[in-house]
C-alpha positions as CSV (number, residue, x, y, z in Angstrom):
1,M,21.7,-44.5,167.2
2,K,21.3,-40.8,166.3
3,S,22.9,-39.5,169.4
4,V,26.0,-41.7,169.0
5,I,26.3,-40.8,165.4
6,A,25.9,-37.1,166.0
7,M,28.7,-37.0,168.6
8,C,31.0,-38.6,166.0
9,K,30.6,-35.6,163.6
10,L,31.3,-37.8,160.6
11,K,32.1,-36.7,157.1
12,V,30.0,-37.3,154.0
13,F,31.0,-40.6,152.6
14,K,31.8,-41.1,148.9
15,P,31.9,-44.1,146.6
16,S,35.7,-43.9,146.5
17,D,36.0,-44.2,150.3
18,K,37.1,-47.6,151.7
19,M,34.2,-49.5,153.2
20,S,36.3,-50.5,156.2
21,D,37.0,-46.9,157.0
22,L,33.2,-46.2,157.0
23,I,32.7,-48.9,159.6
24,C,35.7,-48.0,161.7
25,E,34.6,-44.4,161.8
26,N,31.1,-45.3,162.9
27,Y,30.4,-48.8,164.1
28,T,26.6,-48.2,164.2
29,L,26.7,-48.4,160.4
30,L,27.2,-52.2,160.7
31,Q,23.4,-52.4,161.0
32,V,23.1,-50.6,157.7
33,L,25.5,-53.0,155.9
34,S,23.5,-55.9,157.2
35,R,20.2,-54.5,156.0
36,F,21.6,-54.0,152.6
37,G,22.8,-57.6,152.6
38,I,26.5,-56.7,152.6
39,S,28.7,-59.1,154.5
40,L,32.0,-58.4,156.1
41,G,35.4,-59.5,154.8
42,F,35.7,-56.9,152.0
43,G,39.4,-56.0,152.6
44,D,40.4,-52.6,151.3
45,K,37.7,-52.4,148.6
46,T,35.9,-49.1,148.2
47,V,32.2,-48.5,148.9
48,Q,31.5,-48.6,145.2
49,E,33.3,-51.9,144.7
50,V,31.7,-53.6,147.7
51,C,28.2,-52.4,146.6
52,E,28.9,-53.8,143.1
53,M,30.0,-57.1,144.6
54,H,26.7,-57.4,146.5
55,N,24.5,-56.0,143.7
56,V,23.5,-53.1,145.8
57,D,22.8,-49.7,144.3
58,C,25.7,-47.5,145.6
59,T,23.7,-44.2,145.4
60,T,21.0,-45.6,147.5
61,F,23.4,-47.1,150.0
62,L,25.3,-43.8,150.4
63,T,22.1,-41.8,150.6
64,V,21.0,-43.9,153.6
65,V,24.4,-43.9,155.2
66,N,24.9,-40.1,154.9
67,F,21.3,-39.4,155.9
68,L,21.7,-41.4,159.1
69,T,25.0,-39.7,159.9
70,E,23.6,-36.2,159.7
71,E,23.0,-34.6,163.1
72,N,19.6,-33.2,161.9
73,N,18.7,-35.6,159.2
74,R,15.8,-34.4,157.0
75,M,14.5,-35.2,153.5
76,Q,17.3,-35.4,150.9
77,D,17.2,-33.3,147.8
78,H,18.4,-36.2,145.6
79,V,15.7,-38.8,146.3
80,K,15.1,-39.1,142.6
81,G,18.4,-40.9,142.3
82,L,17.4,-43.7,144.7
83,S,16.7,-47.2,143.7
84,I,13.2,-48.0,145.1
85,H,13.9,-51.7,144.9
86,T,17.1,-51.4,146.9
87,L,15.5,-49.1,149.5
88,M,12.6,-51.5,149.9
89,D,15.0,-54.4,150.4
90,Y,16.8,-52.4,153.1
91,L,13.5,-51.6,154.9
92,Q,12.2,-55.1,154.8
93,N,15.5,-56.5,156.1
94,A,15.3,-54.0,158.9
95,H,11.8,-55.3,159.7
96,S,13.1,-58.8,159.8
97,Y,15.9,-57.8,162.1
98,F,13.6,-56.1,164.6
99,L,10.9,-58.8,164.6
100,D,13.1,-61.9,164.3
101,F,16.2,-61.0,166.2
102,Q,16.4,-57.8,168.2
103,L,13.1,-57.8,170.0
104,P,13.1,-61.6,170.8
105,T,16.7,-61.2,172.1
106,I,15.7,-58.4,174.4
107,R,12.7,-60.4,175.6
108,K,15.0,-63.4,176.4
109,K,17.4,-61.2,178.3
110,L,14.5,-59.5,180.1
111,I,13.2,-62.8,181.4
112,E,16.7,-63.7,182.7
113,A,17.2,-60.3,184.3
114,I,13.9,-60.0,186.2
115,N,12.2,-62.2,188.8
116,C,9.2,-63.6,186.9
117,S,7.7,-65.4,189.8
118,S,3.9,-65.1,190.4
119,E,4.6,-62.9,193.5
120,N,6.5,-60.2,191.5
121,Q,3.7,-58.2,190.0
122,V,6.0,-55.5,188.6
123,A,8.1,-58.1,186.7
124,F,4.9,-59.5,185.3
125,L,3.7,-56.1,184.1
126,I,7.0,-55.3,182.5
127,L,6.9,-58.5,180.5
128,Q,3.3,-58.0,179.5
129,F,4.0,-54.4,178.5
130,F,6.9,-55.6,176.4
131,D,4.9,-58.3,174.7
132,D,2.0,-55.9,173.9
133,Y,4.6,-53.5,172.4
134,V,6.1,-56.2,170.2
135,N,2.6,-57.1,168.9
136,E,2.1,-53.4,167.9
137,V,5.5,-53.4,166.1
138,R,4.7,-56.6,164.3
139,K,1.3,-55.3,163.2
140,H,2.9,-52.0,162.0
141,M,5.7,-53.7,160.0
142,E,3.5,-56.4,158.6
143,Y,1.2,-53.7,157.2
144,E,4.1,-52.0,155.6
145,N,5.4,-55.4,154.1
146,E,2.0,-56.5,152.8
147,K,0.1,-53.3,152.0
148,V,2.7,-50.5,151.3
149,F,5.4,-52.5,149.6
150,T,2.9,-54.3,147.4
151,Y,1.5,-51.0,146.4
152,V,4.9,-49.7,145.5
153,R,5.8,-52.8,143.5
154,N,2.6,-52.3,141.5
155,L,3.7,-48.7,140.9
156,L,7.1,-49.9,139.6
157,N,5.2,-52.1,137.2
158,G,3.2,-49.1,135.9
159,K,0.0,-49.9,137.9
160,H,-1.4,-47.0,139.8
161,Q,-4.0,-47.8,142.5
162,T,-6.6,-44.9,142.6
163,T,-7.9,-45.9,146.0
164,Y,-4.5,-45.7,147.8
165,N,-1.4,-43.6,147.7
166,I,1.7,-43.1,149.8
167,S,0.2,-40.0,151.5
168,V,-2.2,-42.3,153.3
169,F,0.7,-44.2,154.8
170,A,2.6,-41.0,155.7
171,R,-0.4,-39.5,157.5
172,N,-0.9,-42.6,159.6
173,H,2.8,-43.5,160.2
174,D,2.9,-43.7,163.9
175,Q,6.1,-43.6,166.0
176,I,6.3,-47.2,167.1
177,N,9.3,-46.5,169.4
178,A,7.3,-44.4,171.9
179,K,6.2,-47.3,174.1
180,L,9.8,-48.3,174.6
181,T,10.3,-45.0,176.4
182,E,7.5,-45.9,178.8
183,L,9.1,-49.4,179.3
184,K,12.5,-47.8,180.2
185,N,10.8,-45.6,182.7
186,I,9.0,-48.4,184.4
187,I,12.2,-50.5,184.8
188,I,14.3,-47.5,185.9
189,K,11.8,-46.1,188.4
190,Y,9.8,-49.0,189.7
191,Y,11.5,-52.3,189.4
192,P,12.9,-53.2,192.9
193,T,16.4,-54.6,193.2
194,D,18.2,-55.6,196.4
195,S,21.6,-55.3,194.7
196,D,23.3,-54.4,191.4
197,N,21.9,-56.3,188.5
198,P,24.4,-56.2,185.6
199,L,22.1,-58.3,183.3
200,L,19.2,-55.9,183.8
201,N,21.4,-52.9,183.1
202,A,22.7,-54.6,179.9
203,T,19.1,-55.3,178.9
204,L,18.1,-51.7,179.6
205,F,21.0,-50.6,177.4
206,D,19.7,-52.8,174.6
207,I,16.3,-51.2,175.0
208,F,17.8,-47.7,174.6
209,C,19.7,-48.9,171.5
210,C,16.6,-50.4,170.0
211,E,14.6,-47.3,170.7
212,E,17.2,-45.2,168.8
213,D,17.4,-47.7,166.0
214,L,13.6,-47.7,165.5
215,A,13.6,-43.9,165.5
216,S,16.3,-43.9,162.8
217,H,14.3,-46.5,160.8
218,N,11.2,-44.3,160.9
219,R,13.2,-41.3,159.7
220,V,14.4,-43.2,156.7
221,E,10.8,-44.1,155.9
222,D,9.5,-40.6,156.4
223,Y,12.3,-38.5,154.8
224,L,13.6,-40.9,152.1
225,F,11.1,-43.6,151.2
226,V,7.9,-41.5,151.3
227,P,9.3,-38.6,149.1
228,A,10.8,-41.1,146.7
229,I,7.4,-42.9,146.3
230,M,5.7,-39.5,145.8
231,E,8.0,-38.8,142.9
232,L,7.3,-42.3,141.5
233,E,3.5,-41.7,141.7
234,K,3.9,-38.5,139.7
235,E,5.8,-40.5,137.0
236,V,3.3,-43.3,136.8
237,K,0.4,-40.8,136.6
């Protein structure tokens, strides 16, 4: 996602911009809308108006949008203005998208694209590698849903847990998209084909997109979510 966005050299979006212009200028932001629970069909309404219609904090929405559209996105200076509730909803919806839709869809296409007969050991290894990877992603995201977000909700209620803090999460926040790079290389270099395989190419394209999407998701957690929670911890203490 990052490389596509970077090439577009997009402007900084404002509350007064039309939401439709935001999407037409950068179609990858459709994923952001979905994860904020914003549906299409908003006509010529502004970003502010659409956010209000869907009870989404506009500042948080635009912070994420503008962060993802920067070529070298890093921690924002205005994390104090974020709505933690809104940002957590965004992250949890992203987890559901990866686990319940994107990764299962790639697996289905992968099975259709490769010869999974018992004689084809490379195909078997590709599928096994993918399944192992999905298990890692699920474990990673379930930890965030159950441990990290529960901790943050307690903070929001004024309860500070002395045995845990967001720095523990930040230190152990592994890059779960790394194995997808290995999977791409296995398919590209070692899966034998007698002729052109459009479905396999399309599946490989989806894997590339998923890898970039996961990387963007990790950056939102590292450079927006973690700093915002650190500020919240200071307030609660």
